[in-house]
C-alpha positions as a printed NumPy array, in Angstrom:
array([[ -2.87 ,  34.279,  91.593],
       [ -3.396,  31.936,  88.685],
       [ -2.054,  28.409,  88.995],
       [ -1.843,  26.47 ,  85.748],
       [ -3.149,  23.117,  86.898],
       [ -6.695,  22.204,  85.961],
       [ -7.371,  20.049,  89.024],
       [ -7.859,  23.001,  91.378],
       [-11.524,  23.389,  92.367],
       [-11.374,  26.303,  94.79 ],
       [ -9.009,  28.901,  96.181],
       [ -5.363,  28.787,  95.175],
       [ -2.507,  30.388,  97.046],
       [  1.133,  31.217,  96.615],
       [  3.949,  31.911,  99.075],
       [  6.225,  34.742,  97.965],
       [  9.532,  35.367,  99.723],
       [ 10.019,  39.062, 100.481],
       [ 13.533,  38.832, 101.956],
       [ 15.735,  41.584, 100.585],
       [ 19.214,  40.282,  99.834],
       [ 22.059,  40.625,  97.372],
       [ 23.982,  38.122,  95.265],
       [ 27.77 ,  37.615,  95.326],
       [ 28.226,  40.675,  93.082],
       [ 26.116,  42.939,  95.295],
       [ 23.107,  43.025,  92.969],
       [ 19.648,  42.877,  94.573],
       [ 17.966,  39.477,  94.37 ],
       [ 14.226,  38.834,  94.346],
       [ 13.21 ,  35.249,  94.85 ],
       [  9.495,  35.525,  94.272],
       [  7.412,  32.4  ,  94.705],
       [  8.778,  29.608,  96.891],
       [  5.557,  27.658,  97.292],
       [  1.95 ,  27.356,  96.327],
       [ -1.105,  25.193,  96.326],
       [ -4.848,  25.173,  96.566],
       [ -8.088,  23.271,  96.894],
       [ -8.585,  20.196,  94.706],
       [-11.669,  18.233,  95.67 ],
       [-11.715,  15.986,  92.594],
       [ -8.034,  15.017,  92.351],
       [ -8.122,  11.916,  94.572],
       [-11.164,  10.635,  92.674],
       [ -9.162,  10.718,  89.433],
       [ -6.878,   8.033,  90.835],
       [ -9.064,   6.086,  93.263],
       [-12.652,   6.768,  92.223],
       [-13.342,   7.96 ,  95.772],
       [-14.39 ,  11.571,  96.428],
       [-12.029,  13.068,  99.005],
       [-11.945,  16.821,  99.618],
       [ -8.355,  18.037,  99.786],
       [ -6.081,  21.02 ,  99.986],
       [ -2.389,  20.824,  99.212],
       [  0.746,  22.908,  99.254],
       [  4.247,  22.432,  97.931],
       [  7.468,  24.246,  98.706],
       [ 10.42 ,  24.783,  96.377],
       [ 12.985,  23.588,  98.921],
       [ 16.078,  24.319,  96.807],
       [ 14.833,  27.805,  95.977],
       [ 13.944,  28.507,  99.617],
       [ 17.322,  27.22 , 100.815],
       [ 19.158,  29.422,  98.278],
       [ 17.27 ,  32.473,  99.507],
       [ 17.872,  31.679, 103.166],
       [ 21.558,  31.075, 102.485],
       [ 21.952,  34.438, 100.705],
       [ 20.125,  36.126, 103.584],
       [ 22.511,  34.48 , 106.074],
       [ 19.719,  32.456, 107.666],
       [ 20.881,  28.962, 106.649],
       [ 23.705,  26.971, 108.154],
       [ 26.856,  27.186, 106.023],
       [ 28.073,  23.876, 104.705],
       [ 24.685,  22.215, 104.973],
       [ 23.739,  20.449, 101.782],
       [ 20.278,  19.745, 100.509],
       [ 21.533,  18.241,  97.281],
       [ 20.341,  14.645,  97.067],
       [ 21.999,  11.488,  95.887],
       [ 19.931,  10.693,  92.782],
       [ 18.978,   7.108,  91.95 ],
       [ 18.559,   6.853,  88.186],
       [ 15.689,   4.884,  86.64 ],
       [ 17.292,   2.655,  84.038],
       [ 14.314,   0.284,  83.665],
       [ 10.844,   1.723,  84.219],
       [  9.392,  -1.602,  85.382],
       [ 11.921,  -1.687,  88.256],
       [ 10.888,   1.571,  89.894],
       [ 10.046,  -0.332,  93.083],
       [ 13.667,  -1.539,  93.312],
       [ 14.984,   1.975,  92.809],
       [ 12.576,   3.349,  95.391],
       [ 13.869,   0.777,  97.929],
       [ 17.409,   2.048,  97.309],
       [ 16.228,   5.59 ,  98.05 ],
       [ 14.521,   4.396, 101.227],
       [ 17.666,   2.569, 102.385],
       [ 19.749,   5.703, 101.83 ],
       [ 17.23 ,   7.895, 103.643],
       [ 17.062,   5.489, 106.596],
       [ 20.832,   5.973, 106.9  ],
       [ 20.369,   9.754, 107.034],
       [ 21.414,  10.39 , 103.438],
       [ 19.374,  12.855, 101.397],
       [ 18.269,  10.845,  98.354],
       [ 15.651,  10.851,  95.625],
       [ 14.654,   8.735,  92.658],
       [ 14.407,  10.318,  89.223],
       [ 10.743,  10.631,  88.316],
       [ 10.07 ,  10.68 ,  84.607],
       [ 10.626,   8.763,  81.413],
       [ 13.819,  10.389,  80.126],
       [ 16.938,   8.486,  79.144],
       [ 20.189,   8.335,  81.067],
       [ 21.684,  11.488,  79.537],
       [ 18.693,  13.605,  80.589],
       [ 18.677,  11.992,  84.041],
       [ 22.361,  12.824,  84.494],
       [ 21.646,  16.401,  83.433],
       [ 18.826,  16.511,  86.005],
       [ 21.158,  15.214,  88.741],
       [ 23.736,  17.821,  87.787],
       [ 21.118,  20.61 ,  87.937],
       [ 20.062,  19.365,  91.381],
       [ 23.688,  19.606,  92.504],
       [ 23.736,  15.892,  93.289],
       [ 27.107,  14.765,  94.608],
       [ 26.471,  11.179,  93.473],
       [ 24.173,   9.149,  91.266],
       [ 23.296,   5.495,  91.715],
       [ 22.934,   3.428,  88.549],
       [ 21.611,  -0.11 ,  88.215],
       [ 20.641,  -1.379,  84.797],
       [ 19.956,  -4.979,  83.837],
       [ 23.636,  -5.96 ,  83.674],
       [ 24.362,  -4.593,  87.145],
       [ 21.207,  -6.208,  88.557],
       [ 22.248,  -9.597,  87.127],
       [ 25.609,  -9.247,  88.906],
       [ 23.992,  -8.028,  92.153],
       [ 25.808,  -4.709,  91.848],
       [ 25.164,  -1.001,  91.618],
       [ 27.314,   1.689,  90.061],
       [ 28.024,   4.815,  92.07 ],
       [ 29.126,   7.797,  90.044],
       [ 30.728,  10.674,  91.935],
       [ 29.71 ,  13.78 ,  90.004],
       [ 31.939,  16.104,  92.042],
       [ 35.033,  13.974,  91.527],
       [ 34.124,  13.475,  87.882],
       [ 33.935,  17.224,  87.304],
       [ 37.269,  17.784,  89.048],
       [ 38.985,  15.014,  87.093],
       [ 37.469,  16.091,  83.787],
       [ 39.12 ,  19.486,  84.058],
       [ 42.562,  17.847,  83.9  ],
       [ 41.884,  15.327,  81.127],
       [ 42.332,  16.223,  77.478],
       [ 39.752,  13.974,  75.8  ],
       [ 36.464,  12.257,  76.544],
       [ 38.021,   8.91 ,  75.582],
       [ 40.798,   9.339,  78.152],
       [ 38.261,  10.258,  80.843],
       [ 35.953,   7.341,  79.989],
       [ 38.827,   4.841,  79.959],
       [ 39.914,   5.811,  83.473],
       [ 36.428,   5.677,  85.071],
       [ 37.938,   6.999,  88.294],
       [ 34.72 ,   8.686,  89.349],
       [ 32.543,   5.58 ,  88.915],
       [ 32.737,   2.393,  90.964],
       [ 30.783,  -0.852,  91.088],
       [ 29.844,  -2.209,  94.495],
       [ 27.657,  -5.081,  95.675],
       [ 24.059,  -3.888,  96.016],
       [ 24.075,  -4.926,  99.685],
       [ 26.904,  -2.421, 100.278],
       [ 25.146,   0.539,  98.636],
       [ 24.636,   2.57 , 101.812],
       [ 28.193,   2.032, 103.084],
       [ 29.674,   2.893,  99.68 ],
       [ 27.583,   6.067,  99.384],
       [ 28.592,   7.111, 102.904],
       [ 32.24 ,   6.536, 102.019],
       [ 31.936,   8.533,  98.791],
       [ 30.259,  11.375, 100.7  ],
       [ 33.052,  11.324, 103.278],
       [ 30.859,  10.216, 106.197]])
């Protein structure tokens, strides 16, 4: 096994899923790696200056869930897709993280976008993650004490029946503004909880 990160200082390991299953068309599916990690004694020192021996492991949860679902080992209807909080202003990441924490405390799967990409790329990321909703709060919304909640599922359904982008944008049926204090309740409502 060769892992491409230079901070490993000792053994590395990988978890490969050997479940034999088929896709919707009956073709065999191999999932391969669903996790990996290794020893990295110098990584903590890079950030804190303190030597701390460590070993870590990460799991590709979405990939593992897909495999378990195809193998009939995951509960049907369960969703691991998170509500994604977009990062509109890098210096406000703490605010966005608090939104994620509030959603998680209410039992809602949520994550904050991690990266430096613009809104278009963040929306593409949320779509790839299968996010049902995104939470948006730029400077204008913050000044008003509001957040925007965009329902990606509803947006996709509505877009199929609308002829032009201008018509879709003018209706904004899949995007609502709510007071920031009502974020959790509004997300629950949009998720049908």
